[in-house]
C-alpha positions in Angstrom: 0.4 65.1 57.9 2.3 63.1 60.7 4.3 66.1 61.8 1.3 68.2 61.7 -0.5 65.8 64.2 2.5 65.7 66.5 2.6 69.6 66.6 -0.9 69.5 67.6 -3.1 70.3 64.3 -6.4 69.0 63.9 -7.1 69.9 60.7 -4.9 70.2 57.4 -5.7 71.7 54.2 -4.4 69.4 51.6 -4.4 69.5 47.7 -6.8 67.4 45.9 -4.3 65.2 44.3 -2.7 64.3 47.6 -6.2 64.1 49.7 -6.2 60.1 49.6 -2.6 59.9 50.7 -3.3 62.5 53.3 -6.0 60.6 54.9 -3.9 57.6 55.8 -3.1 59.5 58.9 -5.8 59.1 61.5 -6.9 61.6 64.2 -6.6 64.7 61.9 -9.2 66.0 59.9 -8.1 66.5 55.9 -9.6 69.2 53.9 -9.4 68.3 50.1 -8.8 71.8 48.1 -8.4 72.3 44.2 -7.2 75.6 44.3 -5.8 78.8 46.6 -9.3 80.4 45.9 -10.9 77.3 47.7 -8.4 77.6 50.6 -9.2 81.2 50.9 -13.0 80.7 50.7 -12.5 77.9 53.7 -11.0 80.7 55.7 -13.8 82.9 55.2 -12.7 85.0 52.3 -15.9 86.7 50.6 -14.7 84.9 47.1 -17.0 83.1 44.5 -16.1 79.7 44.0 -14.5 78.9 40.8 -14.4 75.3 39.5 -10.9 74.3 38.2 -9.4 70.9 37.4 -7.3 69.5 40.4 -3.8 69.0 39.7 -3.0 65.6 39.6 0.4 63.7 40.8 3.1 63.2 38.2 4.0 59.7 36.9 4.3 57.0 39.6 7.4 54.9 39.8 6.6 51.4 39.3 6.3 49.3 42.5 9.2 47.3 43.1 7.9 46.2 46.5 5.0 44.2 45.2 4.2 41.0 47.2 6.0 38.1 45.7 3.7 35.2 45.2 4.8 31.8 46.7 4.1 29.5 49.5 6.4 27.8 51.7 4.8 24.5 51.2 6.2 24.6 47.4 9.8 24.1 48.8 10.5 20.3 48.9 13.3 19.1 51.4 15.6 21.3 52.6 14.1 21.2 56.1 17.0 23.1 57.9 16.5 25.8 55.3 12.8 25.9 56.0 13.3 25.9 60.0 16.1 28.3 59.9 13.7 30.3 57.9 11.2 30.5 60.6 13.9 31.2 63.2 14.8 34.4 61.1 11.2 35.7 61.0 10.8 34.9 64.5 13.5 36.7 65.9 14.2 39.2 63.3 17.3 38.1 62.5 19.7 38.6 59.3 20.6 35.5 57.1 23.1 34.5 54.6 22.3 31.7 52.3 25.5 29.7 50.4 24.8 27.3 47.8 25.0 26.2 44.1 22.8 27.5 41.7 19.5 25.6 41.8 19.6 24.9 45.3 16.7 26.7 46.1 18.3 30.1 47.9 16.1 32.6 45.7 12.8 30.6 46.4 13.7 30.4 50.3 14.5 34.3 50.2 10.8 35.3 48.5 8.9 33.6 51.2 10.3 35.0 53.9 7.8 38.1 54.0 5.0 35.7 53.9 5.7 34.0 57.1 6.4 37.4 58.8 3.3 38.8 60.8 1.2 41.5 59.3 2.4 45.1 59.7 1.2 47.2 62.9 -0.5 50.5 62.5 2.5 52.6 62.9 4.7 50.3 60.8 2.2 50.5 58.2 2.3 54.4 57.9 6.4 54.4 58.2 6.2 52.1 55.4 3.4 54.3 53.5 5.8 57.4 54.4 9.0 56.1 52.8 7.1 54.8 50.0 5.6 58.2 49.2 9.1 59.7 49.7 10.5 57.4 46.9 7.8 58.5 44.4 6.4 54.9 44.3 2.5 54.8 44.5 0.7 55.0 47.6 -3.2 53.3 47.5 -5.9 54.8 49.3 -5.1 52.3 52.4 -2.3 51.3 54.5 -0.3 48.1 53.7 -0.7 45.3 55.6 2.1 42.8 54.6 6.1 43.4 55.1 7.8 45.0 52.1 10.7 42.9 50.1 13.2 44.8 48.4 15.3 42.8 45.9 17.8 45.2 44.1 20.0 44.2 41.6 23.6 43.4 41.8 24.6 46.5 39.8 22.9 48.8 42.2 25.1 51.8 43.6 25.8 52.4 47.3 23.3 55.3 47.1 20.9 53.0 45.4 21.1 50.7 48.4 21.2 53.4 51.3 19.4 56.5 49.3 21.0 59.7 48.3 20.5 62.4 45.5 22.3 65.7 44.7 19.1 68.1 45.2 16.2 65.7 46.8 17.4 63.1 49.2 15.7 59.9 48.4 15.4 56.5 50.6 17.0 53.6 49.0 16.2 50.1 48.9 17.4 49.4 52.7 15.1 52.3 53.7 12.2 51.1 51.5 12.5 47.5 53.0 12.1 49.2 56.6 9.8 46.5 58.7 10.5 43.9 55.6 13.2 42.1 54.0 16.1 43.4 51.9 17.3 40.6 49.8 20.6 40.8 48.1 20.9 37.8 45.5 24.5 37.0 44.1 25.7 39.2 47.2 29.4 39.0 46.2 28.4 40.4 42.7 27.5 43.9 44.6 30.2 46.8 44.9 32.1 46.3 47.9 31.2 50.0 48.9 27.6 49.2 48.6 27.7 46.4 50.6 29.6 48.0 53.5 27.4 50.8 53.4 24.8 48.6 55.2 27.2 47.7 58.2 25.9 50.9 60.2 22.2 50.7 59.6 22.3 46.9 60.6 23.6 48.1 64.2 21.4 51.5 64.6 18.1 50.8 62.5 18.7 54.0 61.0 20.1 55.6 57.8 21.6 59.0 57.9 22.7 60.8 54.8 24.2 64.1 54.8 24.6 66.5 51.9 26.2 70.1 51.7 22.5 71.6 51.7 20.5 68.9 53.7 20.5 65.7 55.9 18.2 63.2 55.9 17.4 60.3 58.4 15.4 57.6 57.1 14.5 54.3 59.5 16.2 51.1 58.4 15.1 48.2 60.6 14.8 45.6 58.1 16.1 41.7 57.7 18.8 41.4 55.5 18.7 38.2 53.3 22.1 37.6 51.7 22.6 34.9 49.0 25.7 33.5 47.5 26.9 30.8 45.2 30.3 29.1 46.8 32.1 30.3 43.8 32.0 32.2 40.6 31.1 28.9 38.3 29.0 27.8 41.3 30.0 24.1 41.5 32.1 24.0 44.5 30.7 21.2 47.0 28.4 20.0 44.4 27.8 16.2 43.8 28.8 15.0 40.3 30.0 18.4 39.2 33.5 19.8 38.5 34.2 23.2 39.9 36.6 25.0 37.6 37.7 27.8 39.9 41.1 27.8 41.6 41.0 27.8 45.3 42.5 31.3 45.3 39.4 32.3 42.9 36.9 30.8 45.5 38.6 32.8 48.4 38.7 35.7 46.4 35.2 35.5 45.6 33.5 35.2 48.9 36.0 37.4 50.2 33.9 40.3 48.7 31.5 39.8 51.6 33.5 41.7 54.4 34.1 40.0 57.7 32.5 42.9 59.6 29.4 42.7 57.3 28.9 39.0 58.1 29.9 39.2 61.8 26.2 41.2 61.9 24.5 38.5 60.0 23.1 35.8 62.8 22.3 32.9 60.8 24.7 31.5 58.2 23.5 28.8 56.3 24.6 26.3 53.5 22.0 24.9 51.2 22.8 21.9 49.3 21.0 20.9 46.0 18.1 18.5 46.4 18.8 14.9 45.3 16.2 12.6 43.8 16.1 10.3 47.0 15.2 13.2 49.1 12.7 14.0 46.9 11.0 10.8 47.4 11.6 10.6 50.8 8.4 10.5 53.3 7.6 13.8 54.9 9.6 15.7 52.4 6.9 18.2 52.0 7.5 21.3 54.0 5.1 23.4 56.2 3.1 25.8 54.7 3.1 29.6 55.1 0.1 29.8 57.2 1.0 27.5 59.8 4.6 28.8 59.9 3.2 32.5 60.3 1.3 31.3 63.5 4.2 29.7 64.6 6.3 32.9 64.2 3.5 35.1 65.7 3.4 32.8 68.6 7.5 33.0 69.3 7.2 36.9 68.9 4.5 37.1 71.4 6.6 35.2 73.9 9.5 37.5 73.1 7.2 40.6 73.4 5.8 39.3 76.8 9.4 38.8 77.9 10.7 42.1 77.0 7.7 44.0 78.1 8.8 47.2 79.9 11.8 47.6 77.6 12.2 49.4 74.3 12.5 46.2 72.3 10.0 43.8 70.8 12.5 41.3 69.1 15.2 39.2 70.0 17.5 40.6 67.2 17.0 44.1 68.5 18.3 43.4 72.3 21.9 44.9 73.1 24.5 42.7 74.3 24.2 44.7 77.6 20.9 43.4 78.5 22.1 39.6 77.6 24.3 40.1 80.3 21.7 40.7 83.0 19.7 38.3 85.0 17.0 38.6 82.6 18.7 38.1 79.6 21.2 35.5 80.5 20.5 31.6 79.3 20.3 28.8 81.6 23.3 28.2 83.9 25.9 26.7 81.9 24.2 26.7 78.7 26.8 29.2 76.9 29.8 26.5 77.7 30.4 25.9 74.4 30.4 29.7 73.2 33.1 30.7 76.1 35.2 28.2 74.9 34.6 29.5 71.0 35.6 33.1 72.5 38.5 32.0 74.3 39.8 30.3 71.1 38.8 33.3 68.9 36.3 31.2 66.7 33.6 34.0 67.4 34.0 37.6 68.2 32.1 39.4 71.3 29.6 40.5 68.9 29.0 36.9 67.5 28.8 35.7 71.1 25.8 38.0 71.6 24.0 37.2 68.2 24.2 33.6 69.1 22.8 34.1 72.2 19.8 36.1 70.7 19.1 33.3 68.2 19.0 30.7 71.2 16.5 33.0 72.6 14.3 32.7 69.3 14.8 28.9 69.5 13.7 29.2 73.2 10.5 31.1 72.1 10.0 28.7 69.6 10.4 25.6 71.4 8.1 27.4 74.1 10.8 27.2 77.1 11.3 29.6 79.7 15.2 30.3 79.0 17.8 29.1 76.2 19.5 25.7 77.4 22.5 23.9 75.9 20.3 22.5 73.2 18.9 26.0 72.0 22.5 27.4 72.2 24.2 24.4 70.3 21.7 24.8 67.9 22.3 28.6 67.5 25.9 28.2 67.1 25.4 25.5 64.4 22.9 28.3 62.5 25.9 30.7 62.7 28.6 28.3 61.5 26.8 26.1 59.0 27.9 27.8 56.0 31.7 27.9 57.0 
């Protein structure tokens, strides 16, 4: 229907079983027909109508993107993690959470979609298109909330990015477009499945080529990785003994390739909550409603600044723009990054990603340009899991 509308058609005849889905597209008239005879009569053929039972759609696959319940206020302590989550939501940044079991990594991940703004009409249409292509249920109204995809660590590369021998279907990354792709226990995923995400993270598009067809799917999602610090999960934990060797720990986290992590803007270590922290005054986190309003205000500042460009989020801005007069931080603000780049502590891609996070922090703080404070905090968010 979108293609027909772009081609200039004002009316479309649609099988009755697909009429509700087709009706989600605005500015095109949908005529529901139950048979070819109905179509011929609509076009003016002198035939007697015959009542037939319309063909229904086949079995619908279960909905794996159903919105997870939970509010940000349920997360006690971990203020740095809650703040980092809001930074990720405000700028559209990718995020890596490293911590022992029970630290709250999955709780944090499940609440990221809840603090994202509602989908815009064009985004909602795109999400519905992908769901239809994937064989998922498309209700009679457009979705309003960003999707969350959380595939199991046994998922193959084709399940992550999409594929198929006869009919190419979108994978979890495409189904997470305009939402969140959460990979829990990230080191347990096959290295090929993880590295298949590197190109979509840069371009925002997934291209799948087969001998008989080529498909292209949108892939502007936020990647959220979570991992234990070692196979047993106790490395760095208080009062717990890690049974893993140093080589085993390096090998475990080494499954996350350097080029993949270099594309992740925020890398944070999540400690376990202690009883003392639980009883501290003010340990209650902000709720999702207030966090969403804060995120929306920061995104509006970014959109106003980027008006007249193809980009709307700080995470999507290219490095070339960051080196223009409009994209540079305040004079002298990047001194610490310049020294880190000279030492080889960060790559040029990492430099740009830190500056993007600094712009998001400036939007959240309500300042005109990132200063040394925002750049330093952005560098800390980049290196906090090291």
